C-alpha positions in Angstrom: 34.4 33.1 8.7 35.4 31.1 11.9 39.0 32.3 11.4 37.8 35.9 10.9 35.8 35.6 14.2 38.7 34.2 16.2 41.5 36.3 14.8 40.6 39.6 16.4 39.0 38.2 19.6 41.0 37.6 22.8 40.3 35.9 26.1 41.1 37.7 29.3 41.4 36.5 32.9 41.4 38.9 35.8 42.8 37.7 39.1 41.0 39.6 41.9 42.5 37.7 44.8 39.6 35.3 45.3 39.8 33.6 41.9 39.7 34.3 38.2 37.0 36.2 36.2 36.9 35.6 32.5 36.2 38.4 30.0 37.1 39.0 26.4 38.5 41.8 24.2 39.3 42.8 20.6 42.7 43.4 19.0 43.1 47.0 17.9 46.8 47.0 17.1 49.8 44.8 17.7 50.0 46.4 21.2 46.4 47.3 22.1 43.3 45.4 23.2 39.8 46.9 23.6 37.8 45.6 26.6 35.3 46.6 29.3 36.3 48.7 32.3 34.5 46.4 34.7 36.8 43.6 33.5 39.9 45.3 34.8 38.6 46.9 38.0 37.8 45.7 41.6 35.1 47.3 43.6 34.3 49.3 40.5 36.9 52.0 40.8 40.2 50.3 41.7 42.2 49.2 38.6 43.9 45.9 39.1 47.7 45.7 38.4 48.6 44.7 34.9 50.2 41.5 36.2 46.8 40.4 37.5 45.3 40.4 33.9 46.2 37.7 31.4 45.4 37.9 27.7 45.3 34.9 25.3 44.8 35.2 21.5 45.1 33.6 18.0 42.7 30.6 18.2 39.0 29.9 18.1 39.6 27.3 20.8 40.8 29.1 24.0 42.6 25.9 25.1 45.0 26.4 22.2 45.6 30.2 22.5 48.9 32.0 23.1 49.6 34.1 26.1 50.7 37.7 26.0 51.7 40.0 28.8 49.7 43.1 29.8 51.9 46.0 30.5 49.5 48.9 31.0 45.7 49.3 31.8 43.8 52.5 31.0 40.1 52.7 31.7 37.9 55.5 30.6 38.9 58.0 33.4 35.4 59.0 34.5 34.6 55.4 35.1 37.2 55.1 37.9 36.6 58.6 39.3 33.4 57.9 41.1 31.2 57.9 38.1 30.8 54.2 37.6 28.3 54.0 34.8 27.8 51.4 32.0 28.0 54.3 29.5 31.7 54.6 30.5 32.5 50.9 30.6 35.5 50.9 28.3 39.2 50.3 28.7 42.4 49.8 26.7 45.1 47.3 27.6 48.6 47.7 26.3 50.3 44.4 25.7 53.7 43.0 24.7 53.7 43.4 20.9 52.2 40.5 19.0 52.6 39.7 15.3 49.5 40.3 13.2 48.8 37.6 10.7 45.9 35.4 9.6 45.4 34.1 13.2 45.8 37.5 14.9 44.2 40.3 13.0 43.3 43.8 14.2 39.6 44.8 14.0 39.0 48.3 12.7 36.6 50.4 14.7 33.3 51.2 13.1 32.4 54.9 13.5 29.3 55.1 11.3 25.7 55.3 12.1 23.9 52.3 13.7 20.2 52.3 12.7 17.3 50.5 14.2 17.1 46.8 13.2 20.8 46.9 12.2 22.2 43.3 12.3 25.2 42.9 14.6 27.2 39.9 15.8 28.0 39.5 19.4 30.9 37.2 20.4 32.3 35.5 23.4 33.6 32.4 25.2 31.1 32.8 28.0 28.0 30.8 28.9 25.5 29.8 26.3 22.7 30.0 28.9 22.4 31.2 32.5 24.1 28.8 34.9 26.0 26.9 32.2 29.8 26.5 32.1 31.9 28.8 29.9 32.7 27.4 26.5 36.1 26.5 25.1 35.1 27.6 21.6 34.4 31.1 20.5 30.7 31.5 19.6 28.7 34.3 18.1 25.0 35.1 17.7 23.2 37.7 15.7 21.5 40.5 17.6 19.6 43.6 16.3 19.8 47.2 17.3 16.7 48.5 18.9 14.7 51.8 18.6 13.8 54.4 21.2 10.6 52.7 22.1 12.2 49.4 22.9 15.5 50.7 24.3 14.2 53.4 26.7 12.8 50.7 29.0 16.4 49.3 29.6 18.1 52.6 30.5 16.8 56.1 31.1 20.3 57.2 30.1 20.3 55.6 26.7 20.3 58.2 24.0 20.5 56.5 20.6 22.6 53.7 19.1 25.0 56.4 18.0 25.5 57.6 21.6 27.6 56.0 24.3 25.6 52.7 24.3 24.2 50.4 21.7 21.0 48.7 22.7 19.9 45.3 21.4 16.5 44.1 22.7 16.2 40.3 22.9 12.7 40.4 21.5 14.1 41.3 18.0 15.9 37.9 17.9 14.5 35.5 20.6 17.0 33.6 22.8 19.9 35.5 21.2 22.2 37.6 23.4 25.5 37.9 25.2 25.8 36.1 28.5 28.1 35.7 31.6 31.7 35.5 30.6 31.3 37.5 27.4 31.9 40.9 28.9 34.4 43.1 27.0 34.2 40.9 23.9 33.4 42.6 20.6 30.1 43.5 19.0 30.9 43.3 15.3 29.3 44.8 12.2 29.8 44.0 8.6 31.1 47.3 7.2 31.3 46.9 3.4 32.6 43.4 3.8 35.0 44.1 6.6 34.2 42.7 10.1 34.6 45.7 12.3 34.1 46.3 16.0 31.1 48.5 16.7 31.1 48.0 20.5 31.8 45.7 23.4 29.7 43.6 25.7 28.9 45.6 28.8 25.7 44.7 30.8 22.6 42.7 30.4 19.2 44.2 31.4 16.7 41.5 32.4 13.1 42.5 33.1 11.0 39.8 34.8 13.5 37.0 34.0 17.1 36.4 34.7 18.1 34.0 31.9 20.4 35.2 29.1 18.4 35.8 25.9 15.0 36.1 27.6 12.4 37.8 25.4 11.8 40.6 27.9 15.4 41.7 28.4 18.1 43.3 26.3 21.8 44.1 26.2 23.7 47.3 26.4 27.1 47.5 24.6 29.5 50.4 24.8 29.8 52.1 21.4 33.5 51.9 20.4 33.1 54.6 17.7 31.6 57.0 20.2 34.9 56.7 22.2 37.2 57.0 19.3 38.9 60.1 20.8 39.6 58.3 24.0 41.0 55.3 22.2 43.2 57.4 19.9 44.5 59.5 22.8 45.2 56.4 24.9 46.9 54.3 22.3 48.7 57.1 20.4 47.3 55.7 17.2 45.7 57.8 14.5 42.0 57.6 13.9 42.7 56.7 10.3 44.6 53.6 11.5 42.0 52.7 14.2 39.2 52.9 11.7 41.0 50.9 9.0 41.6 53.7 6.5 45.3 53.1 6.6 47.7 50.4 7.9 50.4 52.9 8.7 50.7 53.3 12.4 
């Protein structure tokens, strides 16, 4: 399972002039990475040049990962057109083509329903608690999709877990959430034995406390399946390929 976790996840670093910001992403094809729009923008609406973003892949330990060049960045267009909103926090990176194998696998996009109490796996190389240093090893923790009663307190714009955002209230699994440095990394689901990407880490909502995993907070993830049209149009890949129904590009 460790190999399965690491094989589709990548580390990203954005150079914004004053230092590096770490995020993550998920391999969708030999040339495409799924990540969060806020990971590739400055001042919310300005997309950084491709040469300012570095992508590393193929190992659970980020110290041993391989570099690949980013050639093009495409955020969800409304995100960078003055409508900065966590519901639109999604982007596609085009990279120099990599070879897919056991250490670098593409993750199919999950486009089915996500019901309340659905178990999901959130991944990242970020902090394991607020104020901690980022980790060298990819880590994951189980989170659970919330219902309308729990999720409406985190966002008045949240619709349902089949809408633009997936909500995971921390109270459903105490001390278990994404944290700083995990942005853009995949939220995975077991889809009939295939680890598929249901969403990506976007923002944490903390109510009363600021620590990652606090019982009163929750996480909002962008729903990858909701944006399947955007992803297909941006990558030029068929929905059948993106969802794993075929390996023919």
